[in-house]
N, C-alpha and C positions, 0 to 999 in steps of 0.2 A: 146296298141290298142286292143280292144276287137272285135272279129269277130263273124259272125252269128252263127257259129258252135261251138264256145267256150263254155266251162262250167265254170261258175263263181259263187263263193260263197263269200259273204261279210258279216262280222259280227264283232262287237267289235273293229272297226277301222282297221280290217285286210281284205285284198282282196286276194283271191287265184283264179287264172284263168288258166285253162288247155286248151291247143290248141285242137281244134276239129280234127286236123290232127294226133294227137298222136295215134300211131298204136295199142296200147293196151287199147283204150278207153272202149271197151266192157268189158274187164277184170276189169277195175277200177269200173265200175258200178256193176259188180258181187261182188267185194270185199265190196263195200259200202252196198249192200243189205245183204250180209252175216253178216257184222258187226252190222247192225241194228237188224237183226233177233236174233243175239246172245247178244244184248243189250250192245255192247262194249262201246259206249260213256258213258252211265250211270255207267257202272261197272268201267271204268277207272277213272272217276272223284271221284268215291267212293273208290278208291285205292284197287280194287279187285285183289289180288295177283295170282288168278288162271287163269288169262287171257292168260298166255304164257305156260301153261301146267304144269304138276306135277313136272317135273325136275327143272323148274325155280321158283316154288312157294316160296320156303324158302328164296331165295335171294330177290325176288320181294316184299316179305312181309316187308322187311326193306329198300326198295329202292323207295318207292312211295310217300315220303313226299313232293316231288317237286310239286305235284298236288295242294297242298293247300298253296303254298308259297305266292301268291299275297295277301293273308290275314294274314298268320302266321308270315311272315317276318316283318310286321309292328311293332311287339314288339321290334324290334331292333332300330327303328328310334330315340327314345329319347336318347339311349346310344350313337348312332353314332353322334347325334347333339352335345351332351356334350363333347364327345371325340374330335371332330373337333374343337370345341370352345377352349378347353384347349390347344391343339397343336398349333392352330393359335396364341393364346395369348403368347405362348412361342417362336414364330417365326419359328415354324417347318412347313414349307409349301411345302417342296420338298418331295414327297411321292415315295418311292421305294417299289415295290412289289416283294418279293421273293416267287415264287410258280411255279408249273408245271402243265401242262394239264388244267383241269377244274378250277384249282385255279388261273390261270393266263390269260387264253384266254378270259373268259367272262369280267373281269375288263378291259382288253385291248380294246375290242370292245366298251364297255360302255363309257369309258373315251374318246376314240378317237371320237366317235359319238357326244358326248356332248362338244367336244373341250376343254377338260381338260388334263393337263399334268400328266402323270404317267410313271415312269420308271419301265418297266417290266423286271425282271431278271429271265429268264428261260433258262439258258445256263450254260455250264461248260467251255466255251471258256475263257481262262485266260485274254485275251485282253478286252473282253467285260465286264467281272467281274471287272477288274481293273479300267475300265472307270467309272463304276457305283460307285465304292468306292471313286473315286476322284472327283465326281460331287456334289458340294455344300454340303459337308458333315456336315458343321455347321448348315445347315437348314433342315437336312434330318431326316425323320421318316421312319422306315422300317416296312412294314407289312410282317410278316412271315406266309405264308399260307400253311398248309398241313393237309389233312384229316386224314391220318394215323399217321402223325408225324414222319415217318421214311423215307421220300423221300430223297435220298442221295443228290440230287442237292440242295434242299432247306435247308437241314441241313448244307451243306457246305457254302451256302450263309450266313446263320445266323452266323456261326462261323467267317466268313470273316468280316462281319460288326461289330460284337462284338469286334474283335481285332482292327479294324480301329478306332472305337470310343475310345477305351482305348488308342491307340497310339496318339490320338488327345488330351489326357489329361483328358478325362471324368472320373469321379468316377463311381463306380458300380451303385450308386443310380441315377446318371445322365444318365448313359447308359440305365437303366431300363425304363426311360421315353421316350426313343427313339425307342423302339421296341413294336409293337403291334402284338400279336399272334392270328391267327384264326385257330381253329382246332376242332376236334370232342371231346366230353366229354370223359375223360378217356384215351386219347391217350398219348403216351410217351412225345409228345411235350407239352401237357398241364402240365405235371408234371415238365418238365424242365422250363417252363415259370413261374410257380408258385414259384419255388425255386429261380428264378432270380428276381422275383418281376415285371415281365412284365405285361402290360395290356393284358387281355385275352378276346376274344369274341368267345363264343362257337357256333358252327354251328349245324344245325339239323343233327343228325347222321343217319337219315333215308332217306338221299339223297346221291346218288352217285356223284362222282366228276364232271362228264361231264353234269349232270343235275343240277348243283349247282349255276347257274348264278344268281338266285334270293334269294340265301341264304347269310349268312354272308360272304362267300368266294367271291361272286360277289359284295356285297353291301359295305363292310367295306373299301377296298381300293378305290372304286369309290366315296364313300361319303367323305373320307378324301381328295381326289383330287378335290372336289368341285362339284360333280354331285348331282343333285336333285334326289336322289334315291326314294323318295316318288312318284315322277311322274312316274318313271319306274314301280313301283308297281301298281300305278293307271292304267297305260296303260295295264298291264297284267290282272288286275282285270276286266277291261272292256270287255276283250275277254272271260274270264273264264266261264260265264254262257252259251255261245254258244257251248263250248266244251262238254257239257252234252247232247246236243240235237242230235236227229237222222236226222234232216233237218237243212239246212243252217249252217253247221258245217265245217268251213274252215280247222280245224285240221284233221277231218275225211277224207275230200277230199284229202288233201296233203299226209296224211299217206297212203291212198289207192293208190295214184299215185306212191309213192316211192316203196311200196311193190309189186304192180302189175307189175310195170316196171321191177323190179329186177327179178321177177319170169318169165318174158317173154323175158329175155336176154338184157334188157336195164338197166344195172346195174352200169352205170357211170353217176353221177349227176354233170353236168358241171355248175358251179356257177359263175355268173358275177353280179356285183352290179353297181348301177347307182350313188353311192356316198351319198345316204341318210343315210345309215348305214355304217360306216367306218370299213372295215376289217371283215365284218360279216362272210365271207366264211371261215376264219381260225377257228372261233368258231364252225360253223356248221360242218366243216370237222371233228373235233374231235368227236362231238356228234354222227354223223351219222356213220363214219367209225368204231369207237371203239364199238359202240352199235350193229352194224349189221354184221361186218366182222368176221365171225366165222363159223365153221363147213362147210367150203368150199363155203359159200354163203355170200351175203352182197351187200351193196351199196357203191361204191367208189366215194366220192366227189372229183371233179377236180376243184380247184380254179384257174380261169383264170383272165387275166388282164383287160378284158372288152369284150363286145359283138363282137368286131372285132378281137379278139385274136385267134391264131391257137388253135384248139380244140373246138371252138364255132362256128366260122363263116363259115367254109368250110371244106370239106374233112373229116368230122367226120363219124365214122362208125355207124352202126345201133344199137350200144349199148349205145348211149348217150341220156340223157334227158337234153336239154339246158334250163337253168333256170336263170331268171333275178330277182334280189332282189332290190326293191326300187320303188319309186313312179313315176319315169319318164316314160312317155308313149314311148314305142318302137314298131314301126310298122314294124315288120320283120317276114317273114313266117317261119324262122328257130327257133323261140322261142317257146318252148314246154310248158313252165310253167312260170308264173309270180306271184310273191308274194310281197305284199307291206303292210305297216303298221308301227306303231311306234315300237321302239326297244323293250320295255318291253313286248309288245304283241307278237312280233316275237320270242323272246326267249321262251316264254311259248308255242307258236304255234309249233315250230320245235321240242321241247321236246315231246309234245303230239304226233305229227305226227311220230316221230322216234319210239315211243313206239308202235303205231299202226302198223307201217311198220314191226317191229320185229315180231309181231303176224302173219302178212300176210306171211312173209318170212319163219317163223317157227323156229326162234332162240330166245334166251334169251337176251333182249336188255340191261340188267343190269350187266352182267358179262364181264370180259375181260381176258379170260383164257390164252392168249398167251403173255400178256404184261410182266408178271413176268419173262418169260424165258430170255429175254435180260438182265434184271436186275440181275438175278442169274448168267448168263454168265459173266457179268462185275465183280461181286464180286469174282467169282472163278478165273478169270484172275489176279486180283489184289492180291488175296491170294497166288496163285501159284507163282507169280513173286516175292513176298516179298516186302520189303521196297525199295530195290534198283535194283532188277533184271530186265532185259529187258522184255518188253511185246512182244508177238509172232507176230511181224509185217510181218515176212516172207520176202523173197527176191523178188524184182520186176521182172516181165517177161522182161521188158526193161525200159529204161529211155529216155524220150524225153524232152530235155531242163530241165525245173524246175518241171517236172511231172514224178513221178514214177508210172508205170502202173502195177497193180497187177491183174492177172486173169489167168485162166488155158488155156492151149494151144488150147484145143478144142474150147473154147469161142473165143479166139483171132484169130483163123483161119489164122495164118500166118502174122497178122498185126505187123508192126515194127515201127509205129509212132502213135501219139495220135489220129489223124483223122481216121486212119485205125482201131484203137481199138474201137472208138466210133461207127464207121460204123458197125463193127462186132457185137457190143452189140445191136444196133438197129435192126439188122437182126434177132435177136432171139425173138423179141416181136411178139407173136402170134396174129392171128386175134381175135379181141375183147379183146386183152390183154392191158397192160399198162406198161409204164416205170416210175419208181419212182426215182427221183433225191434226194439224202439224203446228205445234206451239213453240215458237222461238222466244221463249220467256224464261224466267227464273224458276227452276224446279222447286226451290226451297222458299222462295219469296211469293211467287204467284200460285200458291197452293190450291186455290179454288178452280184453276183452269180445267183439271180433269173432270169436273162435274159436267162439262159440256158433253162428254161422251154419252152418259145415260140419258140426258135430256134430249139430245139430238136423235138418239136411237129410239126414244119414245115417240118423238115427232115423226120419224120415218115409218115406224110401225110395221116393220117387216124386213128391211134391209139392214145390213151390219154397219156399225160405226166403230172405227179404231181411233185411239188417241196416242200421239207420240210426242215426247219432248224432243226438241231440236237442239243441237244437231245430232243427238244420239240416234234418232231414227234413221238418219242418212246412212248409218252403218248397219242398218237392220232392215226394216220394211221398205226403206228407200229403193232397194233392189226390186222388190215386188211391185211397187208403184209404177215403175218404168218398164220392167221386163215381164210382169205377170199378165193375167188376162186384162184386156183394155176395158174394164168396167168400173174403174175408180173415178170418184169425184173428190175434189180436194179443197179443204179450208185451211189456208195458211194464216197464222196469227203472228204478227211482229209487234214490237213495242218500243217506244222511245226510252232511252236510257237516261235517267236523272243524272248519273255520273258515270263517265266512261273510265277505262283503264287501259293504259298503253301496254303493248306487248314489247318487252325490252329488246332492243336491237332489231326491231322490225318497223317498217314504215306504216304500220296500221295498228289500230287499237283493237281490243276485244269486241267492242261494239261495232266497229266497222267490219271486222271479220264476220261477226254474227249476221249482219245485214247482207253482206256479200254472199254468205252461204244461203240465206233465204232466197235472194234474188237468183242465185245460180240454180237452185233446185226448181224455183218457179219457172225458169227458162226451159229446164229439162221437161217439165210437165206440159207447159204450153206448146212446146215444139211438137208434142204428140196430139195436140188439139183435144186435150181432156179438160173437162170443166174445172175451173179453179177460181176461187175467190180469195183475195188477200185483204185481211183486215189489219190495219195499223193502229195501235192504241197510242194516241198522242199523250195520254196520261194513263199509266198502266192500271192503277187501282180503279179509277173511274171508268175507263174503257172496258176493263174486264167485267166490272159490275154490270155495265150496260149489255155486254155480250151474254152474260149469264142470264140476265132478265129476259132477253129476247129468246134465248134457247128454251128457257122455262115456259115462256108464253106459248111457244110453238108446241111444246110437249103437252101443256095443259089443253090446248086447242085440239090436239089429236086424240086426247083421252076422252073428250066429251062426245 
């Protein structure tokens, strides 16, 4: 619902409406004026790498290819149509995507929105990997997506599927017809794929992973799953001319809101969708958090379950911008920002707005300086432990049923049970801070785990709570956790694996890799002296049940 004092810009099928009650509205107007004076819209669509300052220029010069994708990606359409026709003729209609971060999140939202089935494998959880390996393998084609070609998770997925196909009796030639590789020209993965005879689709190397939704990384798996990706590009192209303008530019307005809000203390972007675009928040979360969360600044997306969810509907602090994504009219005074339009246009819109916000905040929106840290920690832990040595899990402070509680004595503050440990952790969340729940679990098997977010948000009654599946969040909000404002508090959840799964031709299993990733990220957080509690579920079902009961009890107590 648009009100008299709202500011609304509509162009190219996209509508951005900003509430007139937004406290930093004057700052938004100042930002837009400054951008117009500096010719930011025209310079951005012309791929001007100087927009973010001299320190960012060299990277920006090779990261602005996304601006032209609505036109340049059309060259992929004949190849994609031919590839889909061939695979369909061979009865290969079950598409599995092995990829992380930008390589997986965009295809996931695209296929879900268009109602097409795509199995996204972006985990090291052995149960989830095993499930994917056993699902209609005779009809399966695997898309292996990695910009660098060296992503450990994706490399492990590729090896696992290669072995599974061979175990099913496929010859090497038959196996080659089951794997499609999407990567940058010259990457190690391209060389591996050529030697194996796999189908290769090369992506634009001048686009970073989180801006790659309309490149081969987003389009190949989506097209093979049956999405009309030409329509996706058409919708983006309809918006593109407006993004060059100084007036009636929805991307400029959205970017100005994000940047000005962050600069004035409203640095939590609470995202709720109305169902028009399925799972959009998870994609936007990576784009915004990884692009802006650095140098102690940034915008933290908080993906909530709906407009009535804790964190959106009540008791939110002054640091939140409540945002609705979708076409449904919602007449509520607590909605600060409404964004609607078709998916292709929205993908381009938010990429543009994030780049503008980066300039306003004063950071480089194309680097991710802290993502590599957790990766390096993981590798070091595996190397130090050797093939069979134990990983440094440490001794728990105490055990409550099926949950081992790991945390220092100061944090636990005398707690001796799970509920007390959670209460002690929540007490450390500062004003205008946040709690990040990081679940190293099975996204398809441990499906109740996301219920922790609303219950813990209810218990906090004012500060924001995010939920992330691991290790996918390491390629997303993991950057913000370490590089953004130092106001985060962290709850890490790991779980025992009833049955592990070896990574072929590697000295570690998926379960061992998963635990090393958790401990590696834990080290990155503790080295910054930020509050963190690790809960290890010795029995996943029982332990998760205990944890949910404890969170619910805290929420109920806060509500009374």
